[in-house]
C-alpha positions as CSV (number, residue, x, y, z in Angstrom):
1,X,-61.6,-25.4,-15.1
2,X,-58.0,-24.9,-13.8
3,X,-57.6,-21.4,-15.4
4,X,-54.1,-20.1,-16.1
5,X,-53.2,-16.7,-14.6
6,X,-51.2,-16.0,-17.7
7,X,-52.7,-14.3,-20.8
8,X,-50.5,-14.8,-23.8
9,X,-51.8,-13.9,-27.3
10,X,-49.3,-16.5,-28.7
11,X,-51.6,-19.3,-27.5
12,X,-54.8,-17.8,-28.9
13,X,-54.3,-18.9,-32.5
14,X,-55.8,-22.3,-33.5
15,X,-53.6,-25.3,-33.5
16,X,-51.7,-26.0,-36.7
17,X,-52.5,-29.0,-38.9
18,X,-50.6,-32.2,-38.0
19,X,-47.0,-32.0,-39.1
20,X,-47.0,-28.3,-39.8
21,X,-44.4,-26.1,-38.0
22,X,-45.3,-22.5,-37.6
23,X,-42.7,-19.8,-37.8
24,X,-41.1,-18.5,-34.6
25,X,-41.3,-21.9,-33.0
26,X,-39.0,-24.7,-31.8
27,X,-40.7,-28.0,-32.6
28,X,-40.1,-31.7,-32.7
29,X,-42.0,-34.2,-34.8
30,X,-42.1,-38.0,-34.3
31,X,-39.1,-38.0,-31.9
32,X,-38.0,-41.4,-30.5
33,X,-35.2,-42.3,-28.2
34,X,-34.2,-45.6,-26.6
35,X,-31.6,-46.7,-24.0
36,X,-30.6,-50.3,-23.2
37,X,-33.8,-51.9,-21.9
38,X,-35.8,-48.7,-21.9
39,X,-37.9,-46.9,-24.5
40,X,-37.6,-43.3,-23.3
41,X,-39.5,-41.5,-26.0
42,X,-41.9,-42.7,-28.7
43,X,-43.3,-40.6,-31.6
44,X,-43.3,-37.4,-29.5
45,X,-44.5,-34.2,-31.2
46,X,-44.0,-31.0,-29.2
47,X,-43.5,-27.3,-29.8
48,X,-43.0,-24.0,-28.1
49,X,-43.6,-20.6,-29.7
50,X,-42.0,-17.2,-29.2
51,X,-43.4,-15.6,-26.0
52,X,-45.0,-18.8,-24.8
53,X,-44.5,-20.7,-21.6
54,X,-45.2,-24.4,-22.4
55,X,-45.2,-26.7,-19.4
56,X,-44.1,-30.3,-19.7
57,X,-45.2,-32.7,-17.0
58,X,-45.2,-36.4,-16.3
59,X,-44.1,-39.0,-13.8
60,X,-40.4,-39.7,-13.2
61,X,-39.1,-41.7,-16.2
62,X,-41.9,-40.4,-18.5
63,X,-39.2,-38.9,-20.8
64,X,-39.4,-35.1,-20.0
65,X,-35.7,-34.7,-19.2
66,X,-34.8,-36.9,-22.2
67,X,-36.7,-34.6,-24.5
68,X,-35.0,-31.5,-23.2
69,X,-31.6,-33.1,-23.5
70,X,-32.3,-33.8,-27.2
71,X,-33.3,-30.2,-27.7
72,X,-30.1,-29.0,-26.0
73,X,-27.8,-31.3,-27.9
74,X,-26.9,-33.6,-25.0
75,X,-28.7,-36.6,-26.6
76,X,-29.3,-37.5,-30.2
77,X,-32.7,-38.7,-31.2
78,X,-33.1,-42.2,-32.8
79,X,-35.8,-41.0,-35.1
80,X,-37.8,-37.9,-35.8
81,X,-37.0,-34.3,-36.7
82,X,-36.3,-30.9,-35.0
83,X,-37.4,-27.6,-36.5
84,X,-36.8,-23.9,-35.8
85,X,-38.8,-21.4,-37.9
86,X,-40.0,-24.2,-40.2
87,X,-36.5,-25.2,-41.0
88,X,-35.3,-28.7,-40.1
89,X,-32.1,-28.6,-38.1
90,X,-29.6,-30.9,-36.5
91,X,-28.3,-30.4,-32.9
92,X,-25.2,-32.6,-32.6
93,X,-23.9,-31.0,-29.4
94,X,-24.7,-28.4,-26.8
95,X,-22.5,-25.8,-28.5
96,X,-24.7,-26.0,-31.6
97,X,-27.8,-25.6,-29.5
98,X,-26.5,-22.4,-27.9
99,X,-25.6,-21.1,-31.4
100,X,-29.2,-21.7,-32.4
101,X,-30.5,-19.7,-29.4
102,X,-31.4,-22.7,-27.1
103,X,-30.4,-22.5,-23.4
104,X,-31.1,-25.0,-20.7
105,X,-31.3,-25.3,-17.0
106,X,-30.8,-28.9,-16.1
107,X,-32.5,-30.7,-13.2
108,X,-29.2,-32.1,-12.0
109,X,-26.6,-29.3,-11.3
110,X,-23.8,-29.0,-13.8
111,X,-21.6,-26.4,-12.2
112,X,-17.8,-27.2,-12.0
113,X,-17.3,-27.4,-8.2
114,X,-13.7,-25.9,-8.1
115,X,-14.4,-22.9,-10.4
116,X,-15.7,-19.7,-9.0
117,X,-19.3,-18.6,-9.4
118,X,-18.2,-16.0,-12.0
119,X,-16.2,-18.5,-14.0
120,X,-19.1,-21.0,-14.0
121,X,-21.5,-18.3,-15.1
122,X,-19.5,-17.4,-18.2
123,X,-17.7,-20.7,-18.9
124,X,-16.8,-20.8,-22.5
125,X,-17.9,-17.1,-22.9
126,X,-15.0,-15.4,-21.2
127,X,-14.6,-13.2,-24.2
128,X,-17.6,-11.2,-22.9
129,X,-15.2,-9.7,-20.4
130,X,-14.1,-7.4,-23.2
131,X,-11.7,-6.6,-25.9
132,X,-10.5,-10.2,-26.5
133,X,-8.4,-9.8,-23.3
134,X,-9.5,-11.9,-20.4
135,X,-10.4,-9.5,-17.5
136,X,-11.3,-11.3,-14.3
137,X,-12.5,-8.0,-12.8
138,X,-14.9,-7.4,-15.7
139,X,-16.1,-11.0,-15.5
140,X,-16.8,-10.6,-11.8
141,X,-18.9,-7.4,-12.4
142,X,-20.9,-9.1,-15.2
143,X,-21.5,-12.1,-12.9
144,X,-22.6,-9.9,-10.0
145,X,-25.1,-8.1,-12.3
146,X,-26.6,-11.4,-13.5
147,X,-27.0,-12.8,-9.9
148,X,-28.6,-9.6,-8.7
149,X,-31.4,-10.0,-11.3
150,X,-32.4,-13.1,-9.3
151,X,-31.9,-11.5,-5.9
152,X,-28.9,-13.7,-5.2
153,X,-26.1,-12.1,-3.1
154,X,-23.5,-14.9,-3.4
155,X,-19.9,-13.9,-3.6
156,X,-18.9,-14.4,-7.2
157,X,-15.3,-15.3,-6.2
158,X,-16.4,-18.3,-4.1
159,X,-16.0,-21.8,-5.6
160,X,-19.4,-23.3,-6.6
161,X,-18.8,-26.2,-4.2
162,X,-19.1,-23.8,-1.3
163,X,-22.6,-22.7,-2.2
164,X,-25.7,-24.2,-0.8
165,X,-27.9,-26.3,-3.1
166,X,-30.4,-23.5,-3.6
167,X,-27.7,-21.0,-4.4
168,X,-26.2,-23.4,-6.9
169,X,-29.6,-23.7,-8.5
170,X,-29.9,-20.0,-8.9
171,X,-26.4,-19.8,-10.4
172,X,-27.5,-22.4,-13.0
173,X,-30.6,-20.3,-13.8
174,X,-28.6,-17.1,-14.0
175,X,-26.2,-18.7,-16.4
176,X,-29.0,-19.8,-18.7
177,X,-30.7,-16.4,-18.5
178,X,-27.5,-14.6,-19.3
179,X,-27.2,-16.3,-22.7
180,X,-30.0,-14.1,-24.2
181,X,-31.5,-17.2,-25.8
182,X,-34.6,-17.4,-28.1
183,X,-35.7,-20.6,-26.3
184,X,-35.1,-21.4,-22.7
185,X,-35.5,-25.0,-21.4
186,X,-36.0,-25.2,-17.6
187,X,-36.0,-28.7,-15.9
188,X,-37.3,-28.4,-12.3
189,X,-35.9,-24.9,-11.8
190,X,-37.7,-24.3,-8.5
191,X,-37.0,-27.6,-6.8
192,X,-34.5,-26.1,-4.3
193,X,-35.9,-22.6,-4.1
194,X,-37.8,-20.9,-1.3
195,X,-41.1,-19.1,-1.9
196,X,-39.5,-15.7,-2.3
197,X,-36.9,-17.0,-4.7
198,X,-39.7,-18.7,-6.8
199,X,-41.5,-15.4,-7.0
200,X,-38.4,-13.6,-8.3
201,X,-37.9,-16.4,-10.9
202,X,-41.5,-16.2,-12.0
203,X,-41.2,-12.5,-12.6
204,X,-38.1,-13.1,-14.7
205,X,-39.9,-15.8,-16.7
206,X,-42.8,-13.5,-17.4
207,X,-40.5,-10.7,-18.5
208,X,-38.7,-13.1,-20.8
209,X,-42.0,-14.3,-22.3
210,X,-43.1,-10.6,-22.9
211,X,-39.7,-10.1,-24.7
212,X,-40.6,-13.0,-27.0
213,X,-38.6,-15.8,-25.5
214,X,-40.1,-19.3,-25.8
215,X,-39.9,-21.2,-22.5
216,X,-40.3,-25.0,-21.9
217,X,-41.0,-25.4,-18.2
218,X,-40.8,-28.8,-16.4
219,X,-42.1,-29.0,-12.8
220,X,-43.5,-31.6,-10.4
221,X,-45.1,-28.7,-8.5
222,X,-48.3,-28.7,-10.4
223,X,-49.7,-25.7,-8.6
224,X,-47.0,-23.7,-10.4
225,X,-48.2,-24.6,-13.8
226,X,-51.5,-22.6,-13.6
227,X,-49.5,-19.6,-12.5
228,X,-46.8,-19.5,-15.1
229,X,-47.8,-21.6,-18.2
230,X,-49.9,-21.0,-21.3
231,X,-49.9,-24.5,-22.6
232,X,-49.4,-27.9,-21.1
233,X,-48.2,-31.3,-22.5
234,X,-48.4,-34.5,-20.5
235,X,-46.0,-37.4,-21.1
236,X,-46.6,-40.9,-19.9
237,X,-44.2,-43.8,-20.6
238,X,-42.5,-41.7,-23.3
239,X,-45.6,-40.7,-25.2
240,X,-47.7,-37.6,-25.4
241,X,-51.1,-38.3,-23.8
242,X,-52.4,-34.7,-23.7
243,X,-51.4,-31.3,-25.2
244,X,-53.5,-28.1,-25.0
245,X,-54.1,-24.8,-23.2
246,X,-53.7,-24.9,-19.5
247,X,-57.2,-23.6,-18.8
248,X,-58.8,-26.5,-20.6
249,X,-57.8,-29.2,-18.0
250,X,-58.0,-29.3,-14.2
251,X,-55.5,-30.6,-11.7
252,X,-57.1,-34.0,-11.0
253,X,-57.3,-34.6,-14.8
254,X,-53.6,-33.8,-15.2
255,X,-52.7,-36.2,-12.4
256,X,-54.8,-38.9,-13.8
257,X,-53.2,-38.5,-17.3
258,X,-49.7,-38.5,-15.7
259,X,-50.1,-41.7,-13.7
260,X,-52.7,-43.5,-15.8
261,X,-55.1,-43.7,-12.9
262,X,-56.8,-41.5,-10.3
263,X,-55.0,-41.0,-7.1
264,X,-56.6,-40.5,-3.7
265,X,-56.1,-37.7,-1.2
266,X,-52.8,-35.9,-1.8
267,X,-51.9,-35.9,1.8
268,X,-52.9,-39.0,3.7
269,X,-54.4,-38.5,7.2
270,X,-52.0,-38.7,10.1
271,X,-52.5,-41.5,12.6
272,X,-50.0,-40.8,15.4
273,X,-49.0,-43.5,17.9
274,X,-46.4,-41.7,19.9
275,X,-44.0,-43.6,22.2
276,X,-41.1,-42.6,24.3
277,X,-38.5,-40.0,23.5
278,X,-35.8,-41.6,21.3
279,X,-33.7,-38.5,20.4
280,X,-32.9,-35.3,22.2
281,X,-30.4,-32.7,21.0
282,X,-29.5,-29.8,23.4
283,X,-27.7,-26.9,21.8
284,X,-24.5,-25.4,23.2
285,X,-25.0,-23.0,26.1
286,X,-23.4,-20.3,24.0
287,X,-26.3,-20.5,21.5
288,X,-28.5,-17.8,23.1
289,X,-32.2,-18.4,22.7
290,X,-31.5,-21.7,21.0
291,X,-34.0,-24.4,21.8
292,X,-33.6,-28.1,22.3
293,X,-34.9,-30.6,19.8
294,X,-36.6,-34.0,20.4
295,X,-38.2,-36.8,18.6
296,X,-40.5,-39.5,20.0
297,X,-41.0,-43.0,18.6
298,X,-43.7,-42.9,15.9
299,X,-43.4,-39.2,15.5
300,X,-42.8,-37.1,12.3
301,X,-41.0,-33.9,13.2
302,X,-40.8,-31.2,10.6
303,X,-37.9,-28.9,10.2
304,X,-38.6,-25.5,8.6
305,X,-36.5,-22.5,7.7
306,X,-35.3,-20.2,5.0
307,X,-32.4,-21.1,2.7
308,X,-29.2,-20.7,4.8
309,X,-31.0,-21.3,8.1
310,X,-28.7,-24.3,8.8
311,X,-31.2,-27.2,8.5
312,X,-29.0,-29.4,6.3
313,X,-25.8,-28.6,8.3
314,X,-27.6,-29.6,11.5
315,X,-28.7,-32.9,9.9
316,X,-25.1,-33.6,8.8
317,X,-23.8,-33.0,12.4
318,X,-26.5,-35.3,13.7
319,X,-25.3,-38.3,11.6
320,X,-21.6,-37.6,12.1
321,X,-20.9,-36.3,8.6
322,X,-19.8,-32.9,10.1
323,X,-18.1,-32.2,13.4
324,X,-20.5,-31.5,16.3
325,X,-20.6,-28.1,17.9
326,X,-18.6,-27.7,21.1
327,X,-21.1,-28.2,23.9
328,X,-23.9,-29.7,21.8
329,X,-25.4,-32.8,23.6
330,X,-27.1,-35.7,21.9
331,X,-29.2,-38.4,23.7
332,X,-30.4,-41.5,21.9
333,X,-32.9,-43.6,23.8
334,X,-31.9,-42.0,27.1
335,X,-28.1,-42.5,26.6
336,X,-25.8,-39.6,25.9
337,X,-23.7,-40.3,22.8
338,X,-21.0,-38.5,20.8
339,X,-21.4,-39.3,17.1
340,X,-18.2,-38.8,15.2
341,X,-18.8,-40.6,11.9
342,X,-21.7,-41.8,9.6
343,X,-20.6,-45.4,10.3
344,X,-21.2,-44.9,14.0
345,X,-24.5,-43.1,13.4
346,X,-25.6,-46.0,11.2
347,X,-24.8,-48.5,14.0
348,X,-26.8,-46.4,16.4
349,X,-29.8,-46.6,14.1
350,X,-29.6,-43.2,12.4
351,X,-29.9,-42.7,8.7
352,X,-29.9,-39.7,6.3
353,X,-31.5,-39.3,2.9
354,X,-29.5,-36.3,1.8
355,X,-30.6,-33.3,-0.2
356,X,-28.2,-34.0,-3.1
357,X,-28.7,-37.6,-4.0
358,X,-26.1,-37.8,-6.8
359,X,-23.3,-36.1,-4.7
360,X,-24.0,-37.6,-1.3
361,X,-26.5,-40.4,-1.6
362,X,-25.5,-42.8,-4.4
363,X,-22.5,-44.5,-5.9
364,X,-23.4,-43.7,-9.5
365,X,-21.0,-46.3,-11.0
366,X,-22.7,-49.1,-9.1
367,X,-26.0,-51.0,-9.8
368,X,-29.3,-50.3,-8.2
369,X,-28.9,-53.6,-6.2
370,X,-25.5,-52.6,-4.8
371,X,-26.7,-49.2,-3.8
372,X,-29.7,-50.6,-2.0
373,X,-27.8,-53.1,0.1
374,X,-24.7,-51.0,0.8
375,X,-25.9,-50.1,4.3
376,X,-26.3,-53.7,5.3
377,X,-23.2,-55.4,3.8
378,X,-22.0,-56.1,7.3
379,X,-25.2,-58.2,7.9
380,X,-24.9,-60.0,4.5
381,X,-21.3,-61.0,4.9
382,X,-20.0,-64.1,6.6
383,X,-16.9,-64.3,8.8
384,X,-14.7,-64.6,5.7
385,X,-16.2,-61.4,4.2
386,X,-18.2,-63.1,1.4
387,X,-21.6,-61.7,0.7
388,X,-24.7,-63.9,0.5
389,X,-25.7,-63.1,-3.1
390,X,-29.2,-64.7,-2.9
391,X,-30.2,-62.7,0.2
392,X,-28.7,-59.6,-1.4
393,X,-30.8,-60.1,-4.5
394,X,-34.0,-60.9,-2.5
395,X,-33.7,-57.7,-0.4
396,X,-33.0,-55.6,-3.5
397,X,-36.0,-56.9,-5.4
398,X,-38.2,-56.4,-2.4
399,X,-37.4,-52.7,-2.2
400,X,-37.6,-52.2,-5.9
401,X,-41.1,-53.6,-5.8
402,X,-42.1,-51.8,-2.6
403,X,-41.0,-48.3,-3.8
404,X,-41.9,-48.9,-7.4
405,X,-38.5,-48.1,-8.6
406,X,-38.6,-48.0,-12.4
407,X,-35.7,-49.9,-13.9
408,X,-35.3,-52.8,-16.4
409,X,-33.7,-54.9,-13.6
410,X,-31.9,-54.1,-10.4
411,X,-28.5,-54.9,-12.0
412,X,-28.7,-51.8,-14.1
413,X,-26.4,-48.8,-13.2
414,X,-28.2,-46.4,-10.9
415,X,-26.9,-43.5,-13.1
416,X,-29.3,-44.7,-15.8
417,X,-32.4,-44.0,-13.7
418,X,-34.4,-40.8,-13.6
419,X,-33.9,-38.4,-10.8
420,X,-37.0,-39.5,-8.9
421,X,-36.1,-43.2,-9.1
422,X,-32.6,-42.4,-7.9
423,X,-34.2,-40.7,-4.9
424,X,-36.2,-43.9,-4.2
425,X,-33.0,-45.9,-4.3
426,X,-31.4,-43.6,-1.6
427,X,-34.4,-44.1,0.6
428,X,-34.4,-47.9,0.0
429,X,-30.9,-48.3,1.3
430,X,-31.9,-46.8,4.7
431,X,-35.2,-48.7,4.9
432,X,-33.1,-51.9,4.4
433,X,-31.0,-50.9,7.4
434,X,-34.2,-50.7,9.6
435,X,-32.8,-48.0,12.0
436,X,-34.7,-46.1,14.7
437,X,-34.5,-42.6,13.2
438,X,-34.4,-41.5,9.6
439,X,-33.7,-37.9,8.5
440,X,-35.3,-37.0,5.1
441,X,-33.8,-33.9,3.7
442,X,-36.1,-32.5,0.9
443,X,-37.2,-36.1,0.1
444,X,-39.8,-35.0,-2.6
445,X,-37.4,-32.7,-4.5
446,X,-37.7,-33.6,-8.2
447,X,-40.3,-36.3,-7.6
448,X,-43.6,-36.4,-9.5
449,X,-47.0,-36.1,-7.9
450,X,-47.7,-39.8,-7.9
451,X,-44.4,-40.6,-6.3
452,X,-44.9,-37.9,-3.8
453,X,-48.2,-39.5,-2.6
454,X,-46.3,-42.8,-2.3
455,X,-43.6,-41.1,-0.3
456,X,-46.2,-39.5,2.0
457,X,-47.8,-42.9,2.7
458,X,-44.4,-44.3,3.3
459,X,-43.6,-41.6,5.8
460,X,-46.8,-42.4,7.6
461,X,-46.0,-46.1,7.5
462,X,-42.6,-45.5,9.0
463,X,-44.1,-43.6,11.9
464,X,-46.7,-46.4,12.5
465,X,-43.8,-48.8,12.7
466,X,-42.5,-46.8,15.6
467,X,-39.6,-45.0,13.8
468,X,-38.8,-41.4,14.4
469,X,-38.9,-39.4,11.2
470,X,-37.2,-35.9,10.8
471,X,-38.6,-34.2,7.7
472,X,-36.7,-31.3,6.3
473,X,-38.7,-29.6,3.6
474,X,-39.1,-26.2,1.9
475,X,-42.7,-27.2,1.0
476,X,-44.9,-25.6,3.8
477,X,-48.1,-27.6,3.0
478,X,-46.0,-30.8,3.0
479,X,-44.6,-30.0,6.5
480,X,-47.9,-29.0,7.9
481,X,-49.8,-32.0,6.6
482,X,-47.2,-34.7,7.4
483,X,-45.6,-33.5,10.7
484,X,-46.8,-33.8,14.3
485,X,-44.6,-31.0,15.4
486,X,-42.5,-28.4,13.5
487,X,-39.2,-26.8,14.6
488,X,-38.2,-23.6,12.9
489,X,-34.5,-22.8,12.3
490,X,-32.9,-19.4,11.9
491,X,-29.2,-18.7,11.7
492,X,-28.3,-22.2,12.8
493,X,-30.6,-22.2,15.9
494,X,-34.0,-23.7,16.7
495,X,-36.1,-20.6,17.4
496,X,-39.6,-22.1,17.7
497,X,-41.4,-25.4,18.4
498,X,-44.9,-25.5,17.0
499,X,-47.8,-28.0,16.9
500,X,-48.6,-28.6,13.2
501,X,-52.4,-28.7,13.9
502,X,-52.2,-25.3,15.6
503,X,-49.9,-23.3,13.4
504,X,-49.9,-21.8,9.9
505,X,-47.5,-21.1,7.0
506,X,-47.6,-17.4,8.1
507,X,-46.5,-18.1,11.6
508,X,-43.7,-20.4,10.5
509,X,-42.4,-17.8,8.1
510,X,-42.7,-15.1,10.8
511,X,-40.3,-17.2,13.0
512,X,-38.1,-18.1,10.1
513,X,-37.6,-14.5,9.0
514,X,-37.1,-13.2,12.5
515,X,-40.3,-11.2,12.7
516,X,-41.5,-13.2,15.7
517,X,-39.6,-14.1,18.8
518,X,-39.0,-17.7,20.0
519,X,-41.7,-19.3,22.1
520,X,-42.7,-22.6,23.5
521,X,-45.6,-24.8,22.2
């Protein structure tokens, strides 16, 4: 069996009779929720007790985030009831949820970009600064104390927009933890965190559970579930298909219940057919000890590094979204180029699937169809600027089918899709462009295990088609299994170039943390 490393007496008691709600528990009975064209939840029964970590898993679109949003007051259920301590309650809005002791960490970041970290942490709770008189100094001190509990050293005066994605995620978590809630709902809290940051968060979760806080934990990283959870509930197509102690079900069974079928090998075997060099990036001469970077046709090149190493910033420079460094040289297919805009990068065959899909990868007010074809509008338009609607529809449907994007139809707003399906739309728009090089920045963040396997096979297929793939990932097994070579970044520089088959997680981390000096393959 897939035994849990947690040992919580709260889960030792026998299950309650159907419909009963024990004391000290947050529970839902017969919850249903529909959106236009989509049945998100159907007759869902679920509960979490004091001092219990209850994991909630399922494919993208299974209804996990919808259930948490109902519990947090962001959505209203169409049917069913919610209980706390055997008493039926109504949660009309998030303020009511907080007053009932329910706090949430959303999968999609909800910080206000122009407000400081301190003001985001205590938004709506500024009175905590003391005496009914707003004290910015006191607020900053409180914020600093909350961040230090998670090992985050971000400046509390900085606007949230200036933080890296992982730092923003930690601020979201710190805000929820600071509310001293009875029940904490966590939707993919580790998606953007490094291994060290995950360990700090797990220690905090364990401490909260020991203090009697009930925690609902959503994660697509199934290996985390055995480490942190007491109980597990699996949702598929909006319905509960399994609920029980973590130790009574193993990983393959969980996956099979999630996707409704058994899936093959998690990481498909690599079949490399390497061609000529198609990309070379030489750092400025001022970057001491910095290495050059290269990609060959048909090669998957991994990019590793700790949070703040500069991987995303480098990718943005490569595709013209940020100014290049003085003296940095880029060669595409043997020709030196200076890329000054994303439009130019696109015309040269470069594409980027960004880390933050909602902020940088999608036009949320537009349909799935329009988002998929946005990179090829120049090819679909005639000399008068009119778009060929039939071709546009055909291309959109082809990629919806190829990537198994779950949506009622491709005319639906992309904002109505789950996070994982939105990620697939971002990838589809670059596949439609058919460029030479595609940069994937954390492409499996927030994607379920079935979709991850599909993504892995797709990455293999892209390399077999002769494309160069640059894979930025914080998931070490993912990098080692999918890449031919791995570059390690530290402080904005490439400090090591390693063959995936001959290296290890430990060696990569040694370079990333500075314990090991740069070396050649």
